[in-house]
N, CA, C and O atoms as CSV, one atom per row, in Angstrom:
chain,resi,resn,atom,element,x,y,z
A,1,MET,N,N,-38.441,-81.274,-57.138
A,1,MET,CA,C,-39.573,-81.779,-57.166
A,1,MET,C,C,-40.692,-80.972,-57.819
A,1,MET,O,O,-41.619,-81.574,-58.359
A,2,LEU,N,N,-40.651,-79.558,-57.794
A,2,LEU,CA,C,-41.369,-78.789,-58.627
A,2,LEU,C,C,-41.096,-78.906,-60.183
A,2,LEU,O,O,-41.979,-78.829,-61.037
A,3,ALA,N,N,-39.648,-79.117,-60.450
A,3,ALA,CA,C,-39.202,-79.011,-61.976
A,3,ALA,C,C,-39.584,-80.445,-62.323
A,3,ALA,O,O,-39.775,-80.520,-63.537
A,4,VAL,N,N,-39.734,-81.403,-61.814
A,4,VAL,CA,C,-40.107,-82.501,-62.409
A,4,VAL,C,C,-41.480,-82.784,-62.630
A,4,VAL,O,O,-41.799,-83.509,-63.573
A,5,LEU,N,N,-42.450,-82.227,-61.762
A,5,LEU,CA,C,-43.920,-81.954,-61.651
A,5,LEU,C,C,-44.061,-81.079,-63.142
A,5,LEU,O,O,-44.767,-81.539,-64.040
A,6,GLN,N,N,-43.478,-80.055,-63.273
A,6,GLN,CA,C,-43.701,-78.924,-64.376
A,6,GLN,C,C,-43.272,-79.658,-65.773
A,6,GLN,O,O,-43.969,-79.615,-66.787
A,7,GLY,N,N,-41.919,-80.392,-65.664
A,7,GLY,CA,C,-41.702,-81.302,-66.914
A,7,GLY,C,C,-42.486,-82.408,-67.176
A,7,GLY,O,O,-42.294,-83.091,-68.182
A,8,GLY,N,N,-43.439,-82.676,-66.290
A,8,GLY,CA,C,-44.145,-84.000,-66.439
A,8,GLY,C,C,-45.218,-84.047,-67.282
A,8,GLY,O,O,-45.793,-85.110,-67.516
A,9,GLY,N,N,-45.638,-82.718,-67.892
A,9,GLY,CA,C,-46.892,-82.371,-68.586
A,9,GLY,C,C,-47.873,-82.785,-67.835
A,9,GLY,O,O,-48.813,-83.275,-68.460
A,10,VAL,N,N,-47.980,-82.744,-66.518
A,10,VAL,CA,C,-49.487,-82.943,-65.798
A,10,VAL,C,C,-49.896,-81.850,-65.261
A,10,VAL,O,O,-49.015,-81.016,-65.051
A,11,GLY,N,N,-51.132,-81.536,-64.920
A,11,GLY,CA,C,-51.512,-80.257,-64.180
A,11,GLY,C,C,-52.223,-80.596,-62.605
A,11,GLY,O,O,-52.492,-81.749,-62.267
A,12,GLN,N,N,-52.414,-79.666,-61.922
A,12,GLN,CA,C,-53.168,-79.905,-60.776
A,12,GLN,C,C,-52.999,-81.307,-60.036
A,12,GLN,O,O,-53.796,-82.229,-59.859
A,13,VAL,N,N,-51.597,-81.119,-59.650
A,13,VAL,CA,C,-51.062,-82.326,-58.896
A,13,VAL,C,C,-50.035,-81.768,-57.966
A,13,VAL,O,O,-49.324,-80.794,-58.211
A,14,CYS,N,N,-50.028,-82.518,-56.822
A,14,CYS,CA,C,-49.173,-82.155,-55.757
A,14,CYS,C,C,-48.108,-83.224,-55.212
A,14,CYS,O,O,-48.550,-84.365,-55.348
A,15,ALA,N,N,-47.104,-83.190,-54.758
A,15,ALA,CA,C,-46.448,-84.193,-54.520
A,15,ALA,C,C,-45.663,-84.054,-53.047
A,15,ALA,O,O,-45.194,-82.974,-52.690
A,16,VAL,N,N,-45.602,-84.857,-52.506
A,16,VAL,CA,C,-45.021,-84.609,-50.825
A,16,VAL,C,C,-44.147,-86.010,-50.576
A,16,VAL,O,O,-44.521,-87.183,-50.574
A,17,VAL,N,N,-43.035,-85.506,-50.400
A,17,VAL,CA,C,-42.055,-86.331,-50.023
A,17,VAL,C,C,-41.767,-86.633,-48.638
A,17,VAL,O,O,-41.437,-85.621,-48.020
A,18,VAL,N,N,-41.785,-87.863,-47.835
A,18,VAL,CA,C,-41.403,-88.013,-46.785
A,18,VAL,C,C,-39.935,-88.554,-46.634
A,18,VAL,O,O,-39.745,-89.648,-47.165
A,19,ARG,N,N,-38.979,-88.033,-46.068
A,19,ARG,CA,C,-37.767,-88.854,-45.825
A,19,ARG,C,C,-37.254,-88.897,-44.420
A,19,ARG,O,O,-36.780,-87.948,-43.796
A,20,TYR,N,N,-37.430,-90.246,-43.967
A,20,TYR,CA,C,-36.872,-90.630,-42.405
A,20,TYR,C,C,-35.135,-90.504,-42.604
A,20,TYR,O,O,-34.394,-91.129,-43.362
A,21,PHE,N,N,-34.905,-89.694,-41.845
A,21,PHE,CA,C,-33.284,-89.809,-41.707
A,21,PHE,C,C,-32.877,-90.900,-41.060
A,21,PHE,O,O,-33.448,-91.335,-40.060
A,22,GLY,N,N,-31.773,-91.458,-41.634
A,22,GLY,CA,C,-31.165,-92.740,-41.164
A,22,GLY,C,C,-29.823,-92.733,-41.071
A,22,GLY,O,O,-29.145,-93.737,-41.291
A,23,GLY,N,N,-29.253,-91.383,-40.676
A,23,GLY,CA,C,-27.903,-91.202,-40.355
A,23,GLY,C,C,-26.911,-90.763,-41.457
A,23,GLY,O,O,-25.798,-90.261,-41.300
A,24,THR,N,N,-27.638,-91.100,-42.752
A,24,THR,CA,C,-26.688,-90.637,-44.242
A,24,THR,C,C,-26.967,-89.259,-44.363
A,24,THR,O,O,-28.069,-88.787,-44.087
A,25,LYS,N,N,-25.862,-88.499,-44.828
A,25,LYS,CA,C,-26.238,-86.929,-45.117
A,25,LYS,C,C,-26.033,-86.726,-46.586
A,25,LYS,O,O,-24.880,-86.637,-47.006
A,26,LEU,N,N,-27.101,-86.641,-47.442
A,26,LEU,CA,C,-27.160,-86.239,-48.640
A,26,LEU,C,C,-26.616,-85.246,-49.478
A,26,LEU,O,O,-26.199,-85.302,-50.635
A,27,GLY,N,N,-26.709,-84.278,-48.621
A,27,GLY,CA,C,-25.888,-83.060,-49.265
A,27,GLY,C,C,-27.404,-82.340,-49.949
A,27,GLY,O,O,-28.495,-82.908,-49.892
A,28,THR,N,N,-27.205,-81.208,-50.480
A,28,THR,CA,C,-28.075,-80.761,-51.419
A,28,THR,C,C,-28.338,-81.464,-52.708
A,28,THR,O,O,-29.415,-81.750,-53.231
A,29,GLY,N,N,-27.273,-81.650,-53.053
A,29,GLY,CA,C,-27.408,-82.329,-54.729
A,29,GLY,C,C,-28.192,-83.588,-54.467
A,29,GLY,O,O,-29.284,-83.854,-54.970
A,30,GLY,N,N,-27.509,-84.332,-53.618
A,30,GLY,CA,C,-28.152,-85.718,-53.277
A,30,GLY,C,C,-29.848,-85.704,-53.017
A,30,GLY,O,O,-30.602,-86.485,-53.596
A,31,LEU,N,N,-30.214,-84.869,-52.227
A,31,LEU,CA,C,-31.274,-84.492,-51.785
A,31,LEU,C,C,-32.473,-84.253,-53.122
A,31,LEU,O,O,-33.553,-84.817,-53.297
A,32,GLN,N,N,-31.740,-83.125,-53.987
A,32,GLN,CA,C,-32.393,-83.022,-55.337
A,32,GLN,C,C,-32.572,-84.361,-56.204
A,32,GLN,O,O,-33.486,-84.513,-57.015
A,33,ARG,N,N,-31.817,-85.085,-55.991
A,33,ARG,CA,C,-31.987,-86.315,-57.014
A,33,ARG,C,C,-32.760,-87.340,-56.065
A,33,ARG,O,O,-33.354,-88.231,-56.673
A,34,ALA,N,N,-32.830,-87.355,-54.961
A,34,ALA,CA,C,-33.447,-88.494,-54.294
A,34,ALA,C,C,-34.881,-87.622,-54.453
A,34,ALA,O,O,-35.747,-88.263,-55.049
A,35,TYR,N,N,-35.213,-86.500,-54.096
A,35,TYR,CA,C,-36.452,-86.171,-54.192
A,35,TYR,C,C,-37.345,-86.276,-55.523
A,35,TYR,O,O,-38.473,-86.741,-55.687
A,36,GLY,N,N,-36.274,-85.571,-56.579
A,36,GLY,CA,C,-36.505,-85.606,-57.939
A,36,GLY,C,C,-36.896,-87.307,-58.407
A,36,GLY,O,O,-37.824,-87.499,-59.193
A,37,ASP,N,N,-36.309,-88.164,-57.991
A,37,ASP,CA,C,-36.499,-89.411,-58.517
A,37,ASP,C,C,-37.742,-90.157,-58.073
A,37,ASP,O,O,-38.303,-91.079,-58.665
A,38,SER,N,N,-38.154,-89.434,-56.612
A,38,SER,CA,C,-38.914,-89.971,-56.105
A,38,SER,C,C,-40.316,-89.729,-56.566
A,38,SER,O,O,-41.230,-90.545,-56.444
A,39,VAL,N,N,-40.413,-88.555,-57.099
A,39,VAL,CA,C,-41.341,-87.879,-57.768
A,39,VAL,C,C,-41.816,-88.494,-59.328
A,39,VAL,O,O,-42.940,-88.809,-59.717
A,40,ARG,N,N,-40.357,-88.533,-60.118
A,40,ARG,CA,C,-40.241,-89.431,-61.182
A,40,ARG,C,C,-40.916,-90.539,-61.166
A,40,ARG,O,O,-41.639,-90.696,-62.150
A,41,GLN,N,N,-40.926,-91.352,-60.394
A,41,GLN,CA,C,-41.382,-92.654,-60.239
A,41,GLN,C,C,-42.707,-92.558,-59.911
A,41,GLN,O,O,-43.446,-93.235,-60.625
A,42,ALA,N,N,-43.169,-91.994,-59.146
A,42,ALA,CA,C,-44.683,-91.604,-58.889
A,42,ALA,C,C,-45.453,-91.261,-59.691
A,42,ALA,O,O,-46.603,-91.694,-59.623
A,43,LEU,N,N,-45.064,-90.351,-60.740
A,43,LEU,CA,C,-45.558,-89.926,-61.901
A,43,LEU,C,C,-45.695,-91.239,-62.961
A,43,LEU,O,O,-46.683,-91.249,-63.696
A,44,THR,N,N,-44.951,-92.083,-63.028
A,44,THR,CA,C,-44.984,-93.304,-63.855
A,44,THR,C,C,-46.479,-94.106,-63.572
A,44,THR,O,O,-47.098,-94.713,-64.446
A,45,PHE,N,N,-46.899,-93.966,-62.176
A,45,PHE,CA,C,-48.044,-94.743,-61.720
A,45,PHE,C,C,-49.236,-93.906,-61.966
A,45,PHE,O,O,-50.257,-94.569,-62.150
A,46,LEU,N,N,-49.396,-92.411,-62.025
A,46,LEU,CA,C,-50.087,-91.725,-62.240
A,46,LEU,C,C,-51.183,-91.988,-63.353
A,46,LEU,O,O,-50.714,-92.167,-64.477
A,47,GLN,N,N,-52.653,-92.046,-63.228
A,47,GLN,CA,C,-53.458,-92.164,-63.976
A,47,GLN,C,C,-54.239,-90.515,-64.107
A,47,GLN,O,O,-54.944,-89.883,-63.321
A,48,SER,N,N,-53.732,-90.222,-65.465
A,48,SER,CA,C,-54.362,-88.978,-65.897
A,48,SER,C,C,-55.395,-88.712,-66.831
A,48,SER,O,O,-55.467,-89.522,-67.755
A,49,LYS,N,N,-56.137,-87.866,-66.824
A,49,LYS,CA,C,-57.196,-87.569,-67.869
A,49,LYS,C,C,-57.242,-86.044,-68.177
A,49,LYS,O,O,-57.144,-85.186,-67.300
A,50,THR,N,N,-57.403,-85.785,-69.512
A,50,THR,CA,C,-57.522,-84.237,-69.987
A,50,THR,C,C,-58.780,-83.586,-69.691
A,50,THR,O,O,-59.914,-84.001,-69.932
A,51,LYS,N,N,-58.463,-82.633,-69.197
A,51,LYS,CA,C,-59.878,-81.878,-68.651
A,51,LYS,C,C,-60.385,-81.101,-69.807
A,51,LYS,O,O,-59.559,-80.382,-70.369
A,52,ILE,N,N,-61.632,-81.119,-70.274
A,52,ILE,CA,C,-62.218,-80.486,-71.305
A,52,ILE,C,C,-63.073,-79.315,-70.592
A,52,ILE,O,O,-63.885,-79.489,-69.683
A,53,PRO,N,N,-62.730,-78.111,-71.181
A,53,PRO,CA,C,-63.886,-77.021,-70.685
A,53,PRO,C,C,-65.113,-77.129,-70.904
A,53,PRO,O,O,-65.292,-77.114,-72.122
A,54,MET,N,N,-66.357,-77.264,-70.168
A,54,MET,CA,C,-67.681,-77.390,-70.438
A,54,MET,C,C,-68.392,-76.449,-70.082
A,54,MET,O,O,-68.092,-75.877,-69.034
A,55,ALA,N,N,-69.585,-75.992,-70.871
A,55,ALA,CA,C,-70.638,-74.942,-70.496
A,55,ALA,C,C,-71.731,-75.861,-70.314
A,55,ALA,O,O,-71.944,-76.912,-70.917
A,56,ALA,N,N,-72.495,-75.227,-69.252
A,56,ALA,CA,C,-73.280,-75.975,-68.365
A,56,ALA,C,C,-74.851,-75.160,-69.302
A,56,ALA,O,O,-75.013,-73.940,-69.344
A,57,LYS,N,N,-75.728,-76.083,-69.891
A,57,LYS,CA,C,-76.736,-75.602,-70.436
A,57,LYS,C,C,-78.021,-76.440,-70.057
A,57,LYS,O,O,-78.013,-77.558,-69.541
A,58,THR,N,N,-79.372,-75.524,-70.487
A,58,THR,CA,C,-80.621,-76.387,-70.195
A,58,THR,C,C,-81.359,-76.255,-71.783
A,58,THR,O,O,-80.895,-75.595,-72.713
A,59,LEU,N,N,-82.243,-76.826,-71.801
A,59,LEU,CA,C,-82.958,-77.207,-73.036
A,59,LEU,C,C,-84.235,-77.928,-72.479
A,59,LEU,O,O,-84.315,-78.904,-71.732
A,60,ALA,N,N,-85.423,-76.994,-73.190
A,60,ALA,CA,C,-86.800,-78.098,-73.118
A,60,ALA,C,C,-87.235,-78.252,-74.289
A,60,ALA,O,O,-87.210,-77.377,-75.155
A,61,CYS,N,N,-87.769,-79.621,-74.448
A,61,CYS,CA,C,-88.279,-80.141,-75.675
A,61,CYS,C,C,-89.248,-80.844,-75.418
A,61,CYS,O,O,-89.648,-81.083,-74.279
A,62,GLN,N,N,-89.853,-81.354,-76.699
A,62,GLN,CA,C,-91.064,-82.199,-76.576
A,62,GLN,C,C,-90.730,-83.799,-76.527
A,62,GLN,O,O,-89.635,-84.214,-76.906
A,63,TYR,N,N,-91.561,-84.503,-76.126
A,63,TYR,CA,C,-91.237,-86.084,-75.812
A,63,TYR,C,C,-90.664,-86.545,-77.263
A,63,TYR,O,O,-89.616,-87.191,-77.296
A,64,SER,N,N,-91.277,-86.248,-78.336
A,64,SER,CA,C,-90.855,-86.680,-79.802
A,64,SER,C,C,-89.534,-86.319,-79.813
A,64,SER,O,O,-88.757,-87.122,-80.329
A,65,GLN,N,N,-89.028,-85.134,-79.291
A,65,GLN,CA,C,-87.499,-84.964,-79.731
A,65,GLN,C,C,-86.394,-85.348,-78.776
A,65,GLN,O,O,-85.191,-85.097,-78.833
A,66,VAL,N,N,-87.194,-86.111,-77.761
A,66,VAL,CA,C,-85.880,-86.579,-76.780
A,66,VAL,C,C,-84.802,-87.338,-77.229
A,66,VAL,O,O,-83.667,-87.097,-76.818
A,67,ASP,N,N,-85.079,-88.429,-78.208
A,67,ASP,CA,C,-83.936,-89.376,-78.836
A,67,ASP,C,C,-83.180,-88.333,-79.557
A,67,ASP,O,O,-82.038,-88.212,-79.115
A,68,GLY,N,N,-83.465,-87.567,-80.505
A,68,GLY,CA,C,-82.719,-86.676,-81.273
A,68,GLY,C,C,-81.720,-85.920,-80.389
A,68,GLY,O,O,-80.498,-85.990,-80.514
A,69,VAL,N,N,-82.303,-85.276,-79.591
A,69,VAL,CA,C,-81.469,-84.193,-78.542
A,69,VAL,C,C,-80.386,-85.161,-77.930
A,69,VAL,O,O,-79.207,-84.821,-78.025
A,70,LEU,N,N,-80.673,-86.199,-77.382
A,70,LEU,CA,C,-79.699,-87.352,-76.609
A,70,LEU,C,C,-78.956,-87.208,-77.738
A,70,LEU,O,O,-77.991,-86.472,-77.529
A,71,HIS,N,N,-79.021,-87.616,-78.851
A,71,HIS,CA,C,-78.123,-88.227,-79.869
A,71,HIS,C,C,-77.205,-87.320,-80.388
A,71,HIS,O,O,-76.065,-87.521,-80.805
A,72,VAL,N,N,-77.950,-86.143,-80.295
A,72,VAL,CA,C,-76.766,-84.629,-80.368
A,72,VAL,C,C,-75.910,-84.651,-79.296
A,72,VAL,O,O,-74.698,-84.666,-79.510
A,73,ILE,N,N,-76.323,-84.654,-78.226
A,73,ILE,CA,C,-75.551,-84.647,-77.001
A,73,ILE,C,C,-74.474,-85.626,-76.811
A,73,ILE,O,O,-73.412,-85.239,-76.321
A,74,THR,N,N,-74.633,-86.829,-77.141
A,74,THR,CA,C,-73.874,-87.934,-77.029
A,74,THR,C,C,-72.765,-87.766,-78.306
A,74,THR,O,O,-71.631,-88.229,-78.194
A,75,GLN,N,N,-73.165,-87.127,-79.408
A,75,GLN,CA,C,-72.194,-87.184,-80.674
A,75,GLN,C,C,-71.105,-86.078,-80.131
A,75,GLN,O,O,-69.935,-86.251,-80.472
A,76,ALA,N,N,-71.492,-84.755,-79.160
A,76,ALA,CA,C,-70.642,-84.036,-79.001
A,76,ALA,C,C,-69.703,-84.329,-77.794
A,76,ALA,O,O,-68.825,-83.501,-77.551
A,77,GLU,N,N,-69.809,-85.349,-77.082
A,77,GLU,CA,C,-69.266,-85.750,-75.810
A,77,GLU,C,C,-69.807,-85.244,-74.604
A,77,GLU,O,O,-69.202,-85.301,-73.533
A,78,GLY,N,N,-71.222,-84.623,-74.792
A,78,GLY,CA,C,-71.768,-84.203,-73.596
A,78,GLY,C,C,-72.162,-84.890,-72.796
A,78,GLY,O,O,-72.207,-86.088,-73.074
A,79,GLN,N,N,-72.555,-84.501,-71.642
A,79,GLN,CA,C,-72.977,-84.906,-70.298
A,79,GLN,C,C,-74.065,-84.611,-69.828
A,79,GLN,O,O,-74.114,-83.507,-69.286
A,80,VAL,N,N,-75.658,-85.665,-69.853
A,80,VAL,CA,C,-76.478,-85.148,-69.215
A,80,VAL,C,C,-76.608,-85.250,-67.779
A,80,VAL,O,O,-76.547,-86.340,-67.210
A,81,VAL,N,N,-76.803,-84.044,-67.108
A,81,VAL,CA,C,-76.959,-83.829,-65.642
A,81,VAL,C,C,-77.953,-84.099,-64.948
A,81,VAL,O,O,-78.002,-84.664,-63.855
A,82,GLU,N,N,-78.948,-83.600,-65.734
A,82,GLU,CA,C,-80.488,-84.083,-64.971
A,82,GLU,C,C,-81.629,-83.886,-66.306
A,82,GLU,O,O,-81.721,-83.096,-67.246
A,83,GLN,N,N,-82.263,-84.832,-65.912
A,83,GLN,CA,C,-83.619,-85.074,-66.785
A,83,GLN,C,C,-84.923,-84.737,-66.231
A,83,GLN,O,O,-85.043,-85.092,-65.058
A,84,GLU,N,N,-85.968,-84.133,-66.755
A,84,GLU,CA,C,-86.908,-83.886,-65.747
A,84,GLU,C,C,-88.220,-84.079,-66.671
A,84,GLU,O,O,-88.346,-83.240,-67.563
A,85,TYR,N,N,-89.170,-85.037,-66.575
A,85,TYR,CA,C,-90.398,-85.287,-67.511
A,85,TYR,C,C,-91.369,-84.742,-66.925
A,85,TYR,O,O,-91.871,-85.283,-65.940
A,86,LEU,N,N,-91.868,-83.452,-67.458
A,86,LEU,CA,C,-93.113,-82.909,-67.171
A,86,LEU,C,C,-94.073,-82.753,-68.233
A,86,LEU,O,O,-94.349,-83.688,-68.984
A,87,GLN,N,N,-94.559,-81.681,-68.320
A,87,GLN,CA,C,-95.376,-81.525,-69.798
A,87,GLN,C,C,-94.413,-81.468,-71.046
A,87,GLN,O,O,-94.731,-81.884,-72.160
A,88,GLN,N,N,-93.162,-80.886,-70.717
A,88,GLN,CA,C,-92.300,-81.016,-71.695
A,88,GLN,C,C,-90.965,-81.539,-71.090
A,88,GLN,O,O,-91.024,-81.503,-69.861
A,89,VAL,N,N,-89.910,-81.961,-71.508
A,89,VAL,CA,C,-88.976,-82.763,-70.782
A,89,VAL,C,C,-87.894,-81.445,-70.948
A,89,VAL,O,O,-87.840,-80.707,-71.932
A,90,GLN,N,N,-87.061,-81.352,-69.737
A,90,GLN,CA,C,-86.243,-80.432,-69.252
A,90,GLN,C,C,-85.054,-80.915,-68.906
A,90,GLN,O,O,-84.916,-81.592,-67.887
A,91,PHE,N,N,-83.965,-80.591,-69.799
A,91,PHE,CA,C,-82.465,-81.311,-69.681
A,91,PHE,C,C,-81.440,-80.194,-69.111
A,91,PHE,O,O,-81.404,-79.056,-69.578
A,92,SER,N,N,-80.736,-80.571,-68.212
A,92,SER,CA,C,-79.489,-80.114,-67.769
A,92,SER,C,C,-78.244,-81.098,-68.310
A,92,SER,O,O,-77.938,-82.275,-68.115
A,93,PHE,N,N,-77.748,-80.110,-69.009
A,93,PHE,CA,C,-76.278,-81.026,-69.510
A,93,PHE,C,C,-74.915,-80.300,-69.505
A,93,PHE,O,O,-74.777,-79.121,-69.179
A,94,LEU,N,N,-74.131,-80.953,-69.816
A,94,LEU,CA,C,-72.611,-80.336,-69.977
A,94,LEU,C,C,-72.289,-80.296,-71.420
A,94,LEU,O,O,-72.641,-81.287,-72.061
A,95,ILE,N,N,-71.691,-79.350,-72.055
A,95,ILE,CA,C,-71.062,-79.498,-73.453
A,95,ILE,C,C,-69.895,-79.151,-73.431
A,95,ILE,O,O,-69.543,-78.267,-72.650
A,96,PRO,N,N,-69.085,-79.707,-74.207
A,96,PRO,CA,C,-67.684,-79.063,-74.548
A,96,PRO,C,C,-67.525,-77.803,-75.241
A,96,PRO,O,O,-67.688,-77.668,-76.454
A,97,ILE,N,N,-67.138,-76.710,-74.280
A,97,ILE,CA,C,-67.208,-75.414,-75.060
A,97,ILE,C,C,-67.020,-75.400,-76.491
A,97,ILE,O,O,-67.824,-74.765,-77.175
A,98,ALA,N,N,-65.977,-76.072,-77.079
A,98,ALA,CA,C,-65.498,-75.888,-78.299
A,98,ALA,C,C,-66.552,-76.672,-79.454
A,98,ALA,O,O,-66.549,-76.470,-80.668
A,99,LYS,N,N,-67.291,-77.457,-78.820
A,99,LYS,CA,C,-68.717,-78.075,-79.800
A,99,LYS,C,C,-69.720,-77.285,-79.538
A,99,LYS,O,O,-70.751,-77.678,-80.082
A,100,LEU,N,N,-69.841,-76.306,-78.908
A,100,LEU,CA,C,-71.287,-75.559,-78.239
A,100,LEU,C,C,-72.154,-75.020,-79.948
A,100,LEU,O,O,-73.234,-75.398,-80.403
A,101,ALA,N,N,-71.376,-74.263,-80.393
A,101,ALA,CA,C,-71.981,-73.850,-81.857
A,101,ALA,C,C,-72.362,-74.933,-82.535
A,101,ALA,O,O,-73.504,-74.911,-82.994
A,102,LEU,N,N,-71.522,-76.131,-82.767
A,102,LEU,CA,C,-72.040,-77.170,-83.494
A,102,LEU,C,C,-73.292,-77.767,-82.739
A,102,LEU,O,O,-74.253,-77.925,-83.492
A,103,VAL,N,N,-73.480,-78.092,-81.584
A,103,VAL,CA,C,-74.451,-78.234,-80.841
A,103,VAL,C,C,-75.832,-77.896,-81.332
A,103,VAL,O,O,-76.761,-78.534,-81.826
A,104,ALA,N,N,-75.564,-76.421,-80.946
A,104,ALA,CA,C,-76.856,-75.222,-81.059
A,104,ALA,C,C,-77.292,-75.411,-82.596
A,104,ALA,O,O,-78.488,-75.356,-82.883
A,105,GLN,N,N,-76.261,-75.645,-83.634
A,105,GLN,CA,C,-76.752,-75.816,-84.892
A,105,GLN,C,C,-77.598,-76.939,-85.391
A,105,GLN,O,O,-78.587,-76.835,-86.117
A,106,LYS,N,N,-76.981,-78.212,-84.816
A,106,LYS,CA,C,-77.840,-79.307,-84.840
A,106,LYS,C,C,-79.212,-79.492,-84.410
A,106,LYS,O,O,-80.164,-80.053,-84.953
A,107,LEU,N,N,-79.073,-78.832,-83.202
A,107,LEU,CA,C,-80.543,-78.722,-82.346
A,107,LEU,C,C,-81.512,-77.845,-83.269
A,107,LEU,O,O,-82.688,-78.143,-83.475
A,108,GLN,N,N,-80.911,-76.806,-83.758
A,108,GLN,CA,C,-81.918,-75.802,-84.695
A,108,GLN,C,C,-82.413,-76.780,-85.790
A,108,GLN,O,O,-83.555,-76.669,-86.236
A,109,THR,N,N,-81.584,-77.709,-86.211
A,109,THR,CA,C,-81.849,-78.153,-87.716
A,109,THR,C,C,-82.857,-79.512,-87.253
A,109,THR,O,O,-83.740,-79.983,-87.969
A,110,LEU,N,N,-82.532,-79.937,-86.054
A,110,LEU,CA,C,-83.244,-80.953,-85.532
A,110,LEU,C,C,-84.882,-80.852,-85.318
A,110,LEU,O,O,-85.725,-81.746,-85.394
A,111,SER,N,N,-85.038,-79.391,-85.012
A,111,SER,CA,C,-86.266,-79.108,-84.526
A,111,SER,C,C,-86.820,-77.957,-85.565
A,111,SER,O,O,-87.755,-77.272,-85.148
A,112,ALA,N,N,-86.400,-77.736,-86.664
A,112,ALA,CA,C,-86.634,-76.567,-87.555
A,112,ALA,C,C,-86.815,-75.151,-86.809
A,112,ALA,O,O,-87.693,-74.318,-87.032
A,113,GLY,N,N,-85.656,-75.073,-85.766
A,113,GLY,CA,C,-85.494,-73.672,-85.335
A,113,GLY,C,C,-86.212,-73.691,-83.877
A,113,GLY,O,O,-86.137,-72.675,-83.185
A,114,GLU,N,N,-86.803,-74.666,-83.474
A,114,GLU,CA,C,-87.462,-74.339,-82.216
A,114,GLU,C,C,-86.875,-74.683,-81.016
A,114,GLU,O,O,-87.288,-74.100,-80.015
A,115,LEU,N,N,-85.830,-75.665,-80.878
A,115,LEU,CA,C,-85.019,-75.876,-79.823
A,115,LEU,C,C,-83.734,-74.694,-79.904
A,115,LEU,O,O,-82.975,-74.382,-80.822
A,116,ARG,N,N,-83.881,-74.212,-78.512
A,116,ARG,CA,C,-82.696,-73.258,-78.226
A,116,ARG,C,C,-82.083,-73.563,-76.719
A,116,ARG,O,O,-82.718,-73.735,-75.679
A,117,LEU,N,N,-80.657,-73.575,-76.925
A,117,LEU,CA,C,-79.798,-74.029,-75.862
A,117,LEU,C,C,-80.108,-72.352,-74.828
A,117,LEU,O,O,-80.181,-71.205,-75.268
A,118,LYS,N,N,-80.223,-72.814,-73.469
A,118,LYS,CA,C,-80.171,-71.697,-72.580
A,118,LYS,C,C,-79.179,-71.928,-71.496
A,118,LYS,O,O,-79.094,-73.111,-71.168
A,119,SER,N,N,-78.370,-71.058,-70.824
A,119,SER,CA,C,-77.269,-70.846,-69.811
A,119,SER,C,C,-78.301,-71.602,-68.552
A,119,SER,O,O,-79.527,-71.505,-68.489
A,120,LEU,N,N,-77.573,-72.216,-67.792
A,120,LEU,CA,C,-78.018,-72.989,-66.748
A,120,LEU,C,C,-78.410,-71.852,-65.705
A,120,LEU,O,O,-79.412,-71.784,-64.993
A,121,ASP,N,N,-77.557,-71.159,-65.794
A,121,ASP,CA,C,-78.011,-69.856,-64.526
A,121,ASP,C,C,-78.965,-68.905,-64.763
A,121,ASP,O,O,-79.266,-67.993,-63.992
A,122,SER,N,N,-79.534,-69.174,-66.062
A,122,SER,CA,C,-80.808,-67.947,-66.375
A,122,SER,C,C,-81.580,-68.675,-67.289
A,122,SER,O,O,-81.339,-69.793,-67.743
A,123,SER,N,N,-82.744,-67.773,-67.570
A,123,SER,CA,C,-83.316,-68.261,-68.507
A,123,SER,C,C,-83.535,-67.615,-69.597
A,123,SER,O,O,-84.540,-67.770,-70.291
A,124,ILE,N,N,-82.430,-66.685,-69.882
A,124,ILE,CA,C,-82.418,-65.780,-70.998
A,124,ILE,C,C,-81.518,-66.939,-72.094
A,124,ILE,O,O,-80.602,-67.646,-71.673
A,125,THR,N,N,-81.902,-66.941,-73.249
A,125,THR,CA,C,-81.373,-67.625,-74.567
A,125,THR,C,C,-79.689,-67.132,-74.859
A,125,THR,O,O,-79.215,-66.055,-75.222
A,126,ASP,N,N,-79.335,-67.884,-74.665
A,126,ASP,CA,C,-77.480,-67.633,-74.805
A,126,ASP,C,C,-77.479,-67.627,-76.344
A,126,ASP,O,O,-77.710,-68.599,-77.063
A,127,ASN,N,N,-77.134,-66.172,-76.795
A,127,ASN,CA,C,-76.595,-65.835,-78.092
A,127,ASN,C,C,-75.303,-65.958,-78.386
A,127,ASN,O,O,-74.963,-66.206,-79.543
A,128,LYS,N,N,-74.361,-65.796,-77.346
A,128,LYS,CA,C,-73.032,-65.698,-77.599
A,128,LYS,C,C,-72.348,-67.151,-77.691
A,128,LYS,O,O,-71.793,-67.600,-76.688
A,129,LEU,N,N,-72.383,-67.872,-78.861
A,129,LEU,CA,C,-72.120,-69.252,-79.214
A,129,LEU,C,C,-70.825,-68.781,-79.939
A,129,LEU,O,O,-70.822,-67.861,-80.757
A,130,PRO,N,N,-69.603,-69.569,-79.527
A,130,PRO,CA,C,-68.554,-69.585,-79.870
A,130,PRO,C,C,-68.558,-70.182,-81.625
A,130,PRO,O,O,-68.911,-71.288,-82.035
A,131,GLY,N,N,-68.023,-68.978,-82.422
A,131,GLY,CA,C,-68.247,-69.679,-84.027
A,131,GLY,C,C,-66.871,-69.931,-84.367
A,131,GLY,O,O,-66.586,-70.437,-85.452
């Protein structure tokens, strides 16, 4: 079962096979084939999705910059987690780590250097963007 899962090209999956004994002894080879075939058949029905490593970031911007910020985040396939409209608009979002430097650059261009991404867990500007 493990060999079939490892060869199936999927991760973070578990397989459980329940066999009710009906009087027929399969032997070790027969059990391996039966269990392996069961997992192989189950994998054909598996709906999978590629996981993308994401970075949690925050950003404060003016109301006039909201459309531009949302456009940049959408282009990078990011996800807005929270929006708070106060004196400024506060965004919390997830951005694919591979696109983090590009998003930071586009936000800088959009705002003439005014907008900076911050880590979600601290208020210090994150200058360690992958390049």
